[in-house]
C-alpha positions as CSV (number, residue, x, y, z in Angstrom):
1,M,102.9,147.4,97.3
2,V,102.1,144.7,99.5
3,V,105.5,143.3,99.3
4,I,106.5,146.6,100.8
5,Q,104.2,146.7,103.4
6,K,104.7,142.9,104.5
7,S,108.5,143.7,104.6
8,G,107.3,146.9,106.4
9,I,105.9,145.4,109.3
10,T,108.4,142.6,109.4
11,N,111.1,144.5,109.9
12,S,109.1,146.4,112.6
13,I,108.3,143.6,114.3
14,K,112.3,143.0,114.2
15,N,113.0,145.8,115.4
16,N,111.0,146.8,118.4
17,P,110.2,143.7,120.8
18,A,107.2,145.1,121.9
19,E,105.6,145.5,118.7
20,R,106.8,141.9,118.2
21,N,104.7,140.6,121.4
22,L,101.7,142.7,120.5
23,S,101.7,141.9,116.8
24,Q,102.2,138.8,116.2
25,P,99.1,136.9,118.2
26,A,96.9,139.2,116.8
27,F,98.7,138.5,113.1
28,T,98.0,134.6,114.4
29,F,94.3,134.7,115.4
30,M,93.9,136.7,111.7
31,K,95.1,133.2,110.0
32,V,93.1,131.0,112.4
33,V,89.3,133.4,111.1
34,F,90.9,133.0,107.4
35,L,91.6,129.4,107.7
36,L,88.1,128.4,109.7
37,T,86.3,130.6,107.2
38,Q,87.8,129.0,104.0
39,L,86.3,125.7,106.6
40,W,83.1,126.0,107.1
41,L,82.8,128.0,103.1
42,I,84.3,124.2,101.9
43,L,81.8,121.9,104.4
44,S,78.0,124.6,103.8
45,S,78.9,123.9,100.0
46,C,79.2,120.1,100.7
47,S,76.0,119.8,103.3
48,H,71.9,119.0,101.9
49,E,69.0,120.0,103.6
50,E,66.0,117.5,103.3
51,V,63.0,118.3,104.7
52,I,61.0,115.2,106.2
53,D,57.2,115.5,107.1
54,P,56.6,112.8,110.7
55,G,52.8,112.8,109.6
56,A,54.1,111.2,105.9
57,L,55.3,108.2,108.5
58,D,53.1,105.0,108.0
59,L,53.0,103.4,111.7
60,K,50.7,100.6,111.9
61,Q,49.6,99.8,115.2
62,Q,50.2,95.9,116.4
63,L,49.2,93.7,119.1
64,V,51.6,93.5,122.2
65,V,51.6,90.4,124.5
66,Y,53.5,89.7,127.8
67,S,53.2,86.3,129.0
68,I,55.7,84.2,130.4
69,L,54.1,80.7,132.0
70,T,55.3,79.4,135.3
71,P,54.5,75.5,136.3
72,G,52.6,75.7,139.6
73,D,51.6,79.2,138.9
74,S,48.1,80.8,136.9
75,C,48.0,81.6,133.1
76,Y,48.3,85.5,132.7
77,V,48.6,86.8,129.2
78,Y,48.7,90.6,128.8
79,V,46.9,91.8,125.7
80,G,47.6,95.7,124.4
81,K,48.4,97.8,121.1
82,T,51.3,100.2,120.0
83,F,51.8,103.4,120.5
84,L,53.9,106.3,119.9
85,S,56.6,107.4,122.2
86,T,55.4,111.3,122.1
87,D,52.4,109.6,124.4
88,H,54.6,108.1,127.1
89,A,53.0,110.2,129.6
90,D,49.1,108.2,129.0
91,S,49.8,104.9,130.7
92,Y,50.4,101.5,129.1
93,S,47.1,100.6,130.4
94,N,45.1,102.8,128.7
95,H,46.1,100.9,125.2
96,G,45.2,97.6,126.3
97,V,43.0,95.5,123.9
98,Y,39.8,94.2,125.7
99,N,37.1,91.5,124.3
100,A,39.9,89.9,122.4
101,K,39.9,85.7,122.2
102,V,42.6,84.6,123.5
103,I,43.7,80.7,123.2
104,L,46.3,78.5,124.9
105,A,47.0,75.0,123.6
106,N,49.3,72.3,124.4
107,S,51.5,70.0,122.1
108,E,48.8,67.5,123.4
109,G,46.5,69.5,121.0
110,R,44.3,70.7,124.4
111,S,43.1,74.4,124.6
112,I,41.5,76.4,126.5
113,N,39.6,80.5,126.4
114,L,41.3,82.4,128.4
115,L,38.9,84.9,131.0
116,Q,39.7,88.3,130.9
117,A,40.8,89.2,134.4
118,S,38.3,92.5,134.6
119,P,36.1,94.5,132.6
120,K,38.9,97.2,133.1
121,Q,42.0,94.9,132.3
122,S,43.6,93.3,129.2
123,I,44.6,90.3,131.5
124,Y,43.4,87.6,130.4
125,C,44.3,84.3,132.7
126,C,43.4,80.8,134.0
127,S,44.5,79.2,136.6
128,Q,46.8,75.9,136.9
129,N,43.9,73.7,138.3
130,T,42.0,74.3,135.3
131,F,45.3,73.9,132.4
132,P,48.4,73.0,133.8
133,I,51.7,74.4,132.7
134,L,54.4,71.7,133.1
135,P,58.3,71.1,132.9
136,G,59.4,70.1,129.2
137,A,56.2,70.9,127.2
138,Q,55.6,73.5,124.4
139,Y,52.4,75.9,124.6
140,R,51.4,78.0,121.3
141,L,49.5,80.8,122.0
142,V,46.9,83.0,119.2
143,I,45.1,85.8,120.1
144,M,42.2,86.9,117.8
145,A,41.4,91.1,117.6
146,E,39.1,93.0,116.0
147,G,41.1,95.2,113.9
148,F,44.5,92.6,113.9
149,P,45.3,90.0,112.1
150,T,45.5,87.1,114.0
151,L,49.2,86.5,116.1
152,N,50.9,83.3,117.4
153,A,53.4,82.3,119.5
154,S,55.0,79.8,121.5
155,T,57.6,78.3,124.0
156,L,59.0,75.3,124.9
157,V,59.2,75.2,128.9
158,P,62.7,74.4,130.6
159,A,62.7,70.3,131.1
160,E,64.8,71.2,134.4
161,P,65.6,74.0,136.5
162,T,69.1,75.4,137.9
163,T,70.1,74.6,141.2
164,F,72.8,76.6,143.0
165,T,76.1,74.4,143.3
166,H,77.8,76.5,146.5
167,I,75.8,79.5,148.3
168,G,78.7,81.1,150.4
169,Q,77.4,83.9,153.3
170,Q,80.2,85.6,155.4
171,N,79.6,88.8,158.0
172,V,81.3,92.1,156.5
173,V,81.2,96.0,157.0
174,I,79.2,98.5,155.1
175,P,80.3,102.5,154.8
176,E,77.9,104.7,155.6
177,D,77.5,108.3,156.1
178,N,80.4,108.6,159.1
179,Y,79.6,105.6,160.2
180,E,79.6,101.6,159.8
181,V,77.0,98.7,159.9
182,E,77.4,95.1,159.8
183,A,76.1,93.4,157.0
184,I,75.9,89.7,155.4
185,E,77.6,89.1,151.8
186,I,76.2,86.1,150.0
187,N,77.6,84.3,147.3
188,C,75.7,82.3,145.0
189,Y,77.2,80.3,142.0
190,W,75.2,78.2,139.5
191,L,76.3,75.9,136.0
192,L,74.2,76.5,133.0
193,A,75.5,74.1,129.5
194,T,76.9,76.7,127.4
195,T,76.0,74.9,124.6
196,S,71.9,75.9,125.9
197,E,70.1,78.9,124.5
198,L,68.9,79.0,128.3
199,G,69.3,81.6,130.3
200,T,68.8,82.1,134.2
201,F,68.6,85.4,136.5
202,V,68.3,85.8,140.2
203,T,66.3,87.9,142.4
204,T,66.0,88.6,146.0
205,S,62.7,88.9,148.7
206,V,64.1,90.6,152.1
207,V,62.2,90.6,154.9
208,E,62.7,92.4,158.4
209,E,61.1,93.6,161.2
210,Y,60.4,97.1,161.4
211,T,59.5,99.2,165.2
212,D,57.7,102.1,165.5
213,S,55.0,103.6,168.0
214,S,52.1,100.6,167.0
215,G,54.8,98.3,167.6
216,S,56.9,95.7,165.1
217,Y,55.2,94.4,161.7
218,Q,57.1,92.7,158.4
219,D,58.0,94.3,155.3
220,S,60.2,92.8,152.4
221,S,62.0,94.3,149.6
222,F,62.7,92.6,146.2
223,H,65.9,93.2,144.0
224,D,66.5,92.5,141.1
225,F,69.9,91.7,139.3
226,S,70.7,93.0,135.5
227,C,72.7,91.0,133.5
228,G,75.5,93.3,134.2
229,D,75.8,92.0,137.6
230,I,76.0,88.7,137.0
231,T,79.7,86.9,136.6
232,Q,80.4,84.3,133.8
233,T,83.5,82.4,134.0
234,G,83.1,79.3,131.2
235,N,79.4,77.8,132.0
236,E,79.7,78.8,136.2
237,Y,77.7,82.2,136.5
238,S,77.6,83.9,140.2
239,V,76.4,87.2,141.7
240,S,77.0,88.7,145.1
241,F,74.9,91.2,147.0
242,Q,75.1,92.9,151.2
243,T,72.2,93.2,152.9
244,P,72.7,95.2,156.6
245,Y,71.7,93.3,159.6
246,Y,70.2,96.8,160.9
247,R,68.6,99.6,159.6
248,Y,68.2,102.6,161.3
249,S,66.2,105.6,161.2
250,E,68.4,108.4,163.3
251,V,72.6,108.1,164.0
252,I,74.0,110.4,165.9
253,T,77.6,110.6,165.5
254,E,80.8,112.7,167.0
255,C,83.7,113.1,164.5
256,S,87.4,114.7,165.3
257,F,89.2,116.6,163.3
258,P,91.5,116.4,160.8
259,S,91.6,112.6,161.4
260,H,88.1,112.6,160.2
261,H,87.3,109.8,163.0
262,C,83.6,109.0,164.3
263,E,82.4,107.7,166.8
264,V,78.2,106.4,166.9
265,I,76.9,108.7,169.9
266,S,73.4,107.7,169.9
267,S,71.3,105.8,167.3
268,T,67.7,104.9,166.9
269,L,66.7,101.4,165.0
270,L,64.2,101.2,162.5
271,S,64.2,97.2,160.9
272,E,66.2,94.3,161.8
273,L,66.7,91.8,159.3
274,R,64.9,88.7,159.4
275,S,65.3,86.2,156.4
276,I,66.9,86.2,152.9
277,T,64.6,84.4,149.8
278,I,66.9,84.0,146.7
279,Y,65.1,82.8,143.5
280,L,67.0,81.6,140.7
281,T,65.4,80.9,137.3
282,T,66.1,78.8,134.3
283,T,64.2,81.1,131.3
284,D,63.6,79.8,127.7
285,E,65.0,80.6,124.7
286,H,62.8,83.8,123.8
287,L,62.4,84.9,127.3
288,N,66.5,84.8,128.0
289,K,66.7,86.8,124.9
290,F,64.0,89.3,125.5
291,L,66.1,90.0,128.8
292,Q,69.0,90.0,127.7
293,A,67.4,92.9,125.7
294,A,65.0,94.2,128.1
295,N,68.6,95.1,130.3
296,L,69.2,97.9,127.9
297,Y,66.1,100.0,129.1
298,S,65.7,101.4,132.6
299,D,62.1,101.5,132.5
300,I,61.0,97.4,133.0
301,W,62.2,95.5,135.7
302,F,61.8,91.4,135.9
303,T,60.5,90.3,139.8
304,S,59.0,86.6,140.6
305,D,56.2,88.0,142.7
306,S,54.1,90.3,140.5
307,F,52.9,89.7,137.3
308,L,51.7,93.6,136.7
309,D,55.6,94.8,137.9
310,Q,56.7,92.8,135.2
311,F,55.6,95.2,132.1
312,R,56.3,98.6,132.2
313,G,55.4,99.5,128.5
314,I,58.2,99.7,126.6
315,L,59.3,97.2,124.5
316,P,63.1,95.4,123.9
317,E,63.7,94.8,120.2
318,Y,63.8,90.9,120.6
319,T,60.5,89.3,120.1
320,N,58.9,85.7,119.4
321,I,55.2,87.6,118.5
322,E,54.0,86.6,115.1
323,N,52.1,89.1,114.4
324,G,53.1,91.8,116.5
325,V,55.5,92.4,119.3
326,G,56.0,91.5,122.8
327,V,57.6,88.3,124.2
328,F,55.7,85.0,124.6
329,G,58.2,82.4,127.2
330,S,58.2,79.9,129.8
331,C,60.6,79.9,133.1
332,L,61.3,77.7,136.2
333,H,61.9,79.1,139.4
334,Q,63.8,77.4,142.2
335,S,63.5,79.3,145.6
336,Y,65.8,78.8,148.9
337,I,66.0,80.6,152.6
338,L,68.3,81.9,154.2
339,Y,67.8,83.0,158.3
340,P,71.0,84.9,158.9
341,K,72.7,85.4,162.4
342,L,75.1,87.9,163.3
């Protein structure tokens, strides 16, 4: 019966081209549905369902430490505690650890108890005059807080800063919406021993003079170059960036079509470039690895002018903290000021 019916369909399709065009897709679709059904049955028979209770997870709170020692700068140590990512709407400052005992010691046996910056801040500090940080010296951090095991960490301050081997500059043109602006391009080069575990990174501070109805005033913007911006060739590193000479609050252009050639009819000057400060920072082993890990997180930015701006609550995987997380590192800064002229 089945063979005769199949043969009849086949003959009908062969003898009638119009029916062949209508029936063949339908027959193919039925085969596809049949195969997909069989595949689903096979896969579903291999599946395994497991129910996990998140409440059963044992997430013990740990101390969080963020501290970068720099010769010539005061010592700051942020002390907090870990919290679940579901609390991300809550500021990390609300998870600070207060009234902790924070001790900073050097390799010569001298130590100091750091003081809490304010009752509302879990930042402990001391001045360079009280406890100087020296290049090439090793320092140890000990923190004791109620409900947490004693925390230990150490860092070896780099002995010498890395310096630029060459800083080049040239005038370029940057395209904007329907117009172009004149800018300066800075190219920085430096060397670092390939066997060294030290790291380097570059930051810039651009000072501009703004003009408004109240007169002129100066303001500065800061830019941090991530690891992906730096090019490495052997033991030579380089980074390149561009900064406009002028910024405009309003630009009126007139364009012709179809050539799409535009001319500036009028413009209102907002600011004029005054100076560029380039910072080359040499980091110790721990800060170097922490920065490389932090490059994966968009919520962490590192600058050389503000301690509070350096920590944004999300921790990279790397840590050199015993009985805690975070980083206790050190670095040296070299700064270069340029006064570009168009």
